[in-house]
GUZA-536600 format. One record per residue (C-alpha): residue in one letter; x, y, z. Coordinates in steps of 0.1 Angstrom, whole numbers, plus 2048, in hexadecimal, padded with zeros to 3 digits. Example, Ala and Ser with C-alpha at 12.3 -4.5 7.8 and 13.67 -1.06 7.14 Angstrom:
A87B7D384ES8897F5847
***
This chain:
MAECF95DF3DB03F7DDE6KAEAF6FDCCDAEBF73DA4AAC6F79DA1TAB2F98DB1VA99F89DCBAA76FA0DD3SA79FA1DF8AA98FABE0BEA8DF93E24AA93F74E08SAA5F56E11NAAFF34E07SAAEF22E2BGA98F10E31PA97EF4E4CEA9AED6E38YAB7EE7E25DAC4EF8E40HAC9ED2E50WAD6EC4E31LAF3EDFE31EAFDED5E53LAFAEADE48VB12EBAE29QB2CEC4E49RB28EA6E5DNB2CE8EE42FB48EA2E33LB5DEA1E56NB51E7CE60LB69E76E40GB85E7BE56RBA8E82E4CIBA4E79E29SBB4E7CE07LB9EE8EDECFBA2E8EDC9TB92EA4DAATB7FE94D8CDB76EA5D6DTB51EADD73KB3EEC3D5DDB20ED5D5FLB1AECAD86WB07EEDD8BQAEDEE7D78LAE5EC6D85YAE7ED8DA8LACBEF0D9BDAB8ED4D91CAB6EC4DB4FA98EE1DBCHA7AEE8DAFPA78F00D94EA6BF18DAFQA86F14DBFKAA1F13DACQAA4F3CDAEAAACF3CDCDHAC5F25DCFNAD6F35DAECAF5F45DC0SB18F4EDB7AB24F3BDE0CB11F1FDD4RB1FF1CDB2RB41F20DB9FB42F07DD8VB31EEBDBFQB48EF8DA2QB6BEF4DB8FB5DED7DCFGB40EC5DC2GB53EAFDA6LB6EEA0DCCVB6BE7CDCETB7FE66DEAIB91E48DDADB90E25DF0DBA9E0ADF0RB97DF6DD3GB9CE19DBDRB72E1CDC4PB6CE3EDC2AB51E50DD9SB3FE72DD3VB49E8FDF4FB2BEA4DF7WB0DE8EDE8DAFFE79DFAIADDE71DF2EAD2E65E15SADBE82E24AACAE99E09PAA7EA7E0BSA8BE93DFEEA84EAADDFCAAAEABDDBKAB1E87DDBPAABE80DB6GAC7EA1DADVADEE94DC4AADEE71DBAAADFE80D95MAFFE94DA1RB10E7BDB2NB0FE60D92HB1DE81D81VB3BE81D96LB3FE5BD9BNB42E57D73AB59E74D6FTB80E6FD6DVB96E72D8ATBACE92D80GBC2E96D9DVBCAE98DC8FBB6EB3DD2LBCCECFDEBSBBCEF0DFBSBCCF05E17RBA7F14E20EB9DF15E40TB74F16E34WB6DF06E10GB4DF1CE03IB3BF37E12PB24F2CE2FVB0BF4CE32TB09F6CE1FGAEDF86E31LAD0F6FE38WADAF56E17TAEDF33E25HB00F21E08LB12EFFE05AB33EFDE1AVB48EECE2ETB64EF3E45PB81ED8E40HB91EC3E5FABB2ED5E6ADBC4EBAE59MBB7EBDE3BVBC2EE2E33YBE3EE2E21RBFBEF3E32GC1DEF3E1DKC2FF10E19SC48F09DFBLC2EF01DE1TC0AF11DDEPBE9EF8DDDGBEAEFEDB9QC0FEF4DB4AC0CED4DD0MBEFEC7DB8AC05ECAD97EC1FEB9DA9KC0BE9CDB2RC01E9BD91EC24E94D85DC23E7CD9EYC08E67D8DKC1CE69D6CNC39E5FD7DVC2AE40D92IC12E37D70RC36E32D57AC49E20D76LC2FE08D7BQC2EDFED51EC54DFCD58FC5BDE4D6FTC4ADC5D75PC3ADB3D98AC58DA0D8BTC72DB5D8FIC63DC7DABAC62DA8DBEQC89D9DDB7AC93DC5DBFLC80DBCDE7SC91D9CDEBLCB4DA9DE6LCADDC5E00NC9CDB4E15SCB9D9AE17DCCDDBAE22ACE2DAEE04LCE4DD3DF1YCFADECE0BRCE0E07E20SCC1DF1E0FECAAE02E2BKCAFE21E14VC98E11DF9IC87DF7E09GC6BE0DE0BPC63E1ADEDAC6ADFADDDKC4FDECDF1WC39E05DECLC3BE01DC8AC34DDCDCCEC18DDDDE0LC06DF4DC2HC0BDE2DA8NBFADC8DBBABDCDE0DC3CBDEDE7D9DTBD4DC8D93KBB9DBFDAAABA7DE5DA3DBA2E03D8FRBC5E0BD89ABC5E31D80NBB1E36DA3VBC7E21DB6VBE5E34DA9WBD7E54DB3RBCFE47DD5ABF2E3FDDAVC00E5DDCFABECE71DE8TBF7E60E06AC1CE55DF8PC3AE60E0DAC50E79DFDGC65E6ADE2FC54E4CDDBCC43E5BDBBHC61E5BDACPC6CE3ADAARC7DE39D86SC93E55D8DSC9EE4BDB0MCB6E28DBFTC94E15DBFGC93E1DD9BTCB8E15D92LCB8DF5DA5LC9CDE9D8FECA9DF7D6FDCCBDE0D75ICB4DC1D80AC9DDC8D61SCBDDC7D49GCC5DA4D5BMCE7DB1D67ECF9D96D82FCF4D9CDA9ED15DA5DAASD12DC2D94VCF0DCDDA1SD02DC8DC4RD20DE0DBBRD0EDFEDACFCF1E01DC8AD0EE01DDDDD1FE1DDC9KD01E31DC4MCF7E2DDECHD19E35DFBPD13E4DE14LD28E69E01RD13E65DE1YCEEE5FDECQCD8E7CDE6RCFCE8FDEEPD03EACDD8QD26EA5DC0AD26ECBDB4AD26EEEDC4PD01EFEDC4SCF9F14DA6ACF3F3ADADGCCBF32DA0TCCBF10DBDICDCF2CDD7ACC0F44DD1QCA4F2ADCEACAFF1FDEFECB1F43DFEKC8CF4ADF5LC82F21DFEVC8DF2CE22EC81F4DE22QC5DF3BE19LC62F21E35GC6CF36E4FIC8AF21E57ACADF35E57KCB2F30E7ASCAAF05E78FCCBF01E67ECE1F0FE88RCE6EEBE95RCFAEE3EB8FD07EC3ECBACE8EB1EE2RCEBEAEF06LCE2E8BF14DCCAE9CF29ECB1EA5F0CICB2E83EF7QC9AE6AEFBTCAAE4EF09ICA2E28F0AWCB6E20F26MCCEE36F3DSCE5E2AF59ACD5E26F7FTCF2E34F8FED0AE50F89PD2CE48F90KD33E5FFB4RD47E80FACTD60E83FCDGD6AEACFC4GD8EEB9FBFFDA4EB4FA4FDA2E8EF96GD77E90FA4HD74E8AF7FLD83E67F7CID71E46F82PD7AE30F9BKD81E0CF94DD64DF5FA0RD73DE0FBAKD56DCAFBDTD5ADBAF9CSD7FDB1FA4DD76D8EFB0KD56D87F9BMD57D6BF82KD63D6DF62VD47D66F45PD4FD66F26PD3DD81F12QD1BD77F06VD17D7BEDCICF4D88ED8TCDDDA0EC1WCD4DC2ECCECB1DB7ECBKCB3D99EE4FCC8DB5EF7ACB2DD0EF9RC95DB7F04TCA3DA0F1DVCC4DB6F2DLCC0DD9F29ECA1DDDF3FGCB6DCEF5CACD7DDBF54KCE4DF6F76SD02E00F60ID12DF9F3EDD37DFDF33LD44DFCF0DMD5FDF0F03VD6FE10EEBPD7EE04EC9ED99E13EB7KD82E1EE9CGD5CE1BE97SD3BE2BE91FD3FE48EABTD21E5EEA8AD15E7FEB4LCEFE8BEBBVCE9EB0EB1TCCDEC6EB3ACBCEE4EAAECCFF05EB7HCACF15EBEVC90F06ED2DC73F16EBAAC88F0FE9APC72EFEE7CPC72EDBE79IC8BED2E58LC8FEABE61QC77E93E53WC6FE86E79DC6AEA6E84SC4AEBAE83PC36ED4E91EC1EEBAEA4CC3BEA6EB5RC5DEB7EB6NC7AEA2EAFPC98EB7EA5FCB6EA1EADSCC7E91E92WCE8E7EE93YD0CE7AE7CMD28E62E7BYD45E5FE61VD40E49E45ND5EE35E4FGD5DE38E70SD72E50E8BSD8EE46EA2AD83E43EC7KDA0E5FECEQD8DE7AEB6WD70E72ED0GD85E79EF0LD86E55EF8DD9FE36F02AD9FE19EE8LD9CDF6EF4SD8FE05F17WD6EE05F2BCD57E25F2ARD38E2BF3DVD19E2DF2APD04E44F3AACE5E3CF23VCD7E2CF04ACC6E39EEBLCB3E34EC6KCBEE47EA7PCA3E69EACSC95E5DE8CMC8AE3DEA0WC78E51EC2FC53E57EB7GC50E3EE97EC6CE29E83HC73E39E62KC84E1EE56HC92E29E3AQCADE3FE51GCB6E18E5DICB6E09E80GCD3E17E9DACD8E16EC4LCF2E33ECEFD05E27EF2ID0AE47EFELD2FE4CF0ADD3BE5FF29GD54E79F20AD4EE72EFBKD50E91EE4DD59E96EBDND7EEA7EBDSD7AEACE95ND59EB8E8BND57ED4E72SD35EDAE67AD0EEDDE6ECD05EB8E63LCE7EBFE4FFCE8EA1E35PCCBEA0E1BECBCE80E21TCB5E8AE43LCA3EA8E37KC7EEB0E2ESC74EABE0AEC6FED2E07LC92ED7E09RC9BEBFDEEPC9DED6DD0VCB5EEADE9RCCDED0DF8SCECED9DE6VCEBEFADF4ICE1EEDE15ED00ED6E12AD19EEFE0CYD0AF01E29SD0CEE5E3EKD31EE2E39KD3AF05E3EAD24F07E5EQD2CEFEE83LD17EEAE9EGD17EFDEBBGD17EF3EE2KD3BED7EDAND42EDFF02ED1DED4F0DAD1CEBAEF3SD15E96F0BAD00E7FEF1CD1BE6EEE1GD24E4EEDCLD2AE2CEC6LD0AE21EB0MD04E03EAAGCF1DF7E8BKCEADDCE70ED0FDDEE68SD23DE4E8DGD24DD6EABVD2BDE0ED0HD3ADCBEEAVD2BDD6F10RD31DCCF31VD0FDCBF48TD0ADCEF69NCE8DC2F77ACD9DCFF98SCE5DB0FAEGD07DBDF9FVD0ED9FF85QD24DA7F6AID1FD98F46ED2EDA4F29YD25DA2F08KD27DA8EE2LD0DDB3ED1DD11DA9EACRCF3DB0E99WCD0DBFE9BDCBBDA3E9D
***
């Protein structure tokens, strides 16, 4: 028997109807918390308070190592609400047996008067030991979402990282005033800064946290924010958010702030290593890839139209007549005598809302140079997720690439200044299942026959990869430059990307045969 003291009878037990019911309520109340963050506290001597819950003659039966370990490891856990108020996870007075209520109340008060010390994480499927022989003990089975699943860090390492995150955020709140953050948000929201979408999220998060801290327990509010913050948000002082705030706080003129921000946000510099990886970083990357089991995830290929998520598909495919010239698309003679209407200037938002759904076919005027883009995906269907928007629960291994200063139509096998059929329209993969706003917005007009003839890398970019891979991004960058995308001959998901900074010129034919040209000059 898992018991510190001996008992007179082998049939002895600490079990009883009221006590067993209490254990059931502890489990039920715990599950009713749902998917919520838990926090450690600096509680001490909680075990003695637990024993004091029972009558003297019953203490010996409950003085067991299994329950003691549970109380010591989990008894001090709390939740924190949006006002920073803690609540004990396990010591609920109402559900306790009548004789134990005073003791449970003392435990609860002891926990609530303690100081929060960190975010709690555990990879255990069961917390505690439910039964040993005839003896039942304090134990709970957490919801699957509350079990820590990280592979690159142990629960202890991840908890230590959260403690560092807390220190970083506290320092940032002390250094940057609400007024400075508000000024930064105004610039970012006005699109006055290059690629501002990458920084809006962290800046807004910091502003909201500043505001919340003025209305509640500062320390607990920060702990709650740290527990649920997206990757990268808890390092404001060492991020682009911090450099922007520092420039504003220094009194720098807008032109200087804008220029410095654009220089640092350049696609070839932002989160892109500028030097070859060291031997130590390569060794670290090897170990990390092995731990995460993601070696095959780095093998990428061009995507096909039939496997991507689209928001519009052409109603009819052009008829193929066979023969040597069967692949050519004949001119639509029906439209030669139709009224010529000047191109309508329109936003993407209005085009998508009022035109796209009723379009039977779309053609796009191919520019000489533009934001030509290719969708790519994992070579292996069972490759573990490495992209920020890909997860085991919702697989989306698709990504995209384009060239920083644009590329020529010729590079993609297209005839410039001519109409090209659009078989489908798709949003950027990061927008398919819940928009990752920091990745920017964009709509890809797939172009018939478009293929990149100059690609010579795997197109894996640090700013699109999961945060676990950030420490070895220089190795991934070096790998990507030397690797090749597969499936070039089967590529059929390439086209022209429209975003905030680039437009398109299209010709739409609706179900009635009416044809109108549109110039999409901005997103909304």
